[in-house]
N, C-alpha and C positions, 0 to 999 in steps of 0.2 A: 682235298687238297692233292690226292693221290694223282687225280688226273692232270693239274698244274705242273704237277713233279715230272709226271712223264713226259709229258709235252716238252716242259724245259730239260729234258734230261738230267735233272738233279733229285736227289733225296726228300723225300718229304719233310724231314725235319728242317730243309734249310728253306723250303718254302713257308714253312711256318715260322721261321725267323723273320722273313722280310714283311709275311703279312699282318708279323705282331709290332712291326716297328724297328726291332730289336737285330736288322741285317747290319749293322756298323758295328754294333758291338759284339758280329758275331764275323765278323772282317769277309761278308759278303761282296765281293765286286757290285760297284756301279751300272756296270752292265749288263752282270747279270738278276739284279734287283729288281731293275728296269724292267728289263725279258718276264722276269715272273709275274710283274703286276702288269704289264701286257694282256699277258696270258690269262691272268685272275681276271682280270676286266672283260675279254672277250667270251670268257665262258659265262659270267655274271656272277662269281665269284661272291658269297656273302659268308663271312662269320657265325659259328653257332653261337650266340649267346645263351643258351643253358647250358650246353657242355664247359663254356668259358665259366658261366657261375659255376658248375657244380664244380672245378676244378680249383675256384679260389674261393668259394664261399660267400663270393661277392652278385650283385644283381647288376654292378656299376649304372644306379638308379641313386637319384636324389630327391626327397619329396621337400617341395617347397612352398608353404604355406603361407601367404600374403595375407592385410587386410580387406582390402577392396581395391581390384583387380582395375575398376573404372576411373580410379586416382592415377593422374598422370607419373605421379611419382612411384607411385608401386611397382604401376606398367614400368617404365623404366628398368627400376633394380631387378626385375622379373628379368627382361629381355641380358641383363649385365650376369645374371647368375647364371642363367642359359648357356651365354656366351662361353666364359672362364668353366662350367661343368664340363661344357664340350672338349674344349682344348684339353683336357687334364681327363678324358675318355670316359666322362660318365654324361647319361640323359637324367633333364631333371621332369618331374611330372608334380605341373604345377595346378595351386585350388587357391579358389579365393572364398574367404570365410563371411565376408560383408559386415568386418566387426560383431561376428556373433559365435561367442563361445561353444555355442552348440555344435554348429555348423564347422567350427574347426574342428571338435570332436570326431566328427564324423569323418572329415578329411582324414585326420591323424589315422582312424583306425582304420578306414583304407587302403591306406598307404603302407602300413605295416602289414596287411595284409596280402598286399605287392609284395612285401619284404624289400622296402626299397632299404640301402646301406645306412642312410642318415639323413637327418632334417635340417632347412633352414626356415625358422619361422620369426613370421612378423608377428607378434601375440596381440589378441584380442582381450577385454576384459572381463575378469572372472577365470582366465584359463590355468592359472597357477596349479590346479588339480594335473591339468595336463602335464605341465611340466614336470610336476614332483614324478608323476607315473614315468613319465619319461626315463628321468635319472634313475628312478627306482628299476626301470627293466634293461637298464646300461644300454638305450639307444641313445646312438651319436646324436647332437645337436647344436647347432649354434643358433642366440636367439639376433634378429637382425632388425636395427632401427630401435625397438623396443624391449626394455627388458626390466625383472623385476627386481629391485635392490635387494630385498629380504631373502632370493634363492638365489644360493652362489652357483651359476651357470656361467658358458660363454659367451658373450656375447659382443657385436660389434654396433654400436650406436654414434648418433650426434650426441655432442654436446648442449643437449635443450636449453640447459639453464645461460649457458654465457649467449648463445643463439637470441633469444630472447631479450638479454641485455644489453646486447649489442642493436639491437632492432630498436628497442624503446629509446636506448641513448641518442642514436642519429636521428629520431624525433626530438630530442630534446634541444638537442644542438641548432637543430634546424629553427628552433623559436617555438615550437608547440609545447603546450604545458597541461593540455586539458585531452589524454589521451586513453583511449578505451582498449580494451581487449576480449574479442571474440574466442571462445576456448569452447571445446567440447566440455558435458556435464560426465567426466569422468573420474576413472581414478587409478587411471595410468600414468605410472610416472613420469614417462616424455611429458602428459598432457601437466601434469602438478607442475614438473620441471619449467614449462615453457610460462606458468602463471608468475611461476615464484623467480626468474627471472624480471618479469617485467616489475613485480609489486617491490622488488630492491633497488632497479633500478630508477625506480620513480622517488624511493625514499631516498637515495644515494645522492640524487640532485635536488634535492628540499622539495619537492614536489608531495602535497598532502595528497593520499590515495580517496577517490568518491568508490564506497562500494557499487554505484551505478553505473561505473564505467568498466565491470568485468561483468559479462554479458556471455553466461554458461548454456548450451543448446544441447538437446540428444541429436545422436547421429540418424536416429529414425527419420525424426521430424525436422532436421535442421533447415527446410529450407521457411517452413512456417514462422518457426522460433525466429529465423534470422530478421526476417522482416516486421515481426512482432517488436523485439528489441531494437528494430534502427526506429522504428514509428516511437518507440517511446523515449528512445534520446533526441530523437531530433525535437519530439515535441516538449521535451523538459527545456527550462530556466538554464541549466550548465549545458549547454551542448558541446559536443566533443568539436576540436578541431582537429584532432588525426584518431585513426584506428588501425588497429595491428591485428591481423587474421591468424590465427594457431596454426592454421591448415589450409590446403589450397580447395579445399569443398565449400570451405566458409566464406574463403576470399570471392569464389565464383556465384554463389549466391548473394552476397552484402553487395557486390558490384552491379547485379541484374536489380535490387534491391535499388541503392543509390544512384542506378540510371532513372528506375521509376518515380523518384522524391526528387527529379532534376537538381540534384544537388553536383556540383563541380569538385573534380578532382586536379587538385589540390587545393584551390581557393578554398572552397568549403570544407572540405574533409583530405584531408593526405592519409597515403594509403602505404602499410608495408604487410608483405604477406609471408607467410612460410612456404616453401613450395616454390618449383616453379616447370612452367609449362608455356606453350605456344597462346593461350589464352590471355597471358600475362601480356605478349607483344602487339595483340590485336585492337586488343581495349584502344579507345582515342588516347588515353593519358596513360604512355607506359609505365606498368604496375613495379615500383620495388620490392625485393624478397630476399629471403632468405636462403642460400642456394647450398643446401647440402649435397656433401660428396659423393654424388648416388653410385661414380664409376666406383672409387674405392672402397665403400661401404657394401659391392656387390662382390667385387674381387675377394676384399679379405674374409669374408664372410663363407666365400667356395671354400679359401686356403686353409681356412682356421678346421674346416669340415674336414676338408681330404685329411689334411695332418692328423687327426684324433682317429679318420679310418685308418690311415697307414701306422698309427702307432698311439694303439688306446691309452696310453701307460701318459700322455704327454699331458703335461700341467693344463691349467683354465686359463684362459687366455680373454682378456676383458680391454677392451679398446672404446673410446671416447674421440670422437673427429670434430674438426670445428667447423660450423660452417658460414660461409663468407656471404658479407651485404653486398648486393648490388644495388645501388640507389640508382634510381630514375624520376621521372618527372612526378610521380605522384606523392614522393615526399620531399620534392622540392623546399629549400630553405624560406621561410618566409621572411618579405622583403621587409628592412629596417625602413620607417617614416625617419626619415632628416629634418629635425626642427630649423625652419628658417629663421 
């Protein structure tokens, strides 16, 4: 900075104002600011982040722990969080726990040791102790997409109950009555809410729920269990005429099996899924899905966290956002046969 100041013929303080983005508030002229930036570029100036951290007590880094980076939903969330954090002067360190609580704890421990300023977390099952630990240590964090109703935390999530209710209602209004749901075998609140929304929509439309319609599979053995469940449903006497997939991963595995079984969508089996990705566009019959507000979820999580970092006494913030049904050919309404 001294070299830049000498070449520009100004003080190091003025150079500091320009390079820290405070030129305007310190009344540095546009021409001089441009000159200083040009010289900085010529001498390949890089700010000393360590010195900045020592002065501010911050590392200007955020730890983002997500459930499964291979899922397009989480990959897109990570991109939004990274872009929004960058706009606010923060760097994001991303880790994927693969829906495993032990791996999530390892990631948190590493990132805490790296002295990240705070966390944005997509929680995995059985990770409640980790959340309590962060609260006890007063480490700022915001839960994203998933939260624990029994733990008071900041969170940004989708209204999963309503999303599932709307998906089921859409199929019922299209003339489908035997509607199944494929979900994960999980105690996570967001999954329980998707199941609850499905069950209540059936009840409210006077459709008697058959327990065989609800199939719960384990994340680790999803492919095999989805196939076995579909084989069982297809071979049973009460065959389903529509199916809701509670996640994108379940949908992709389910659609592969549906193809192998030579079932036609939607004439043999109508489909609605959670999540959105190019895979749904590439299927021969475009798949209907519940579109979650990825952009808004990610941006709001960053906004909430930076708010907590700047003002630790800021009150708790909790928000549920609405998913929107994108209805396509896979859930087309049944044709009504007219009597002659």
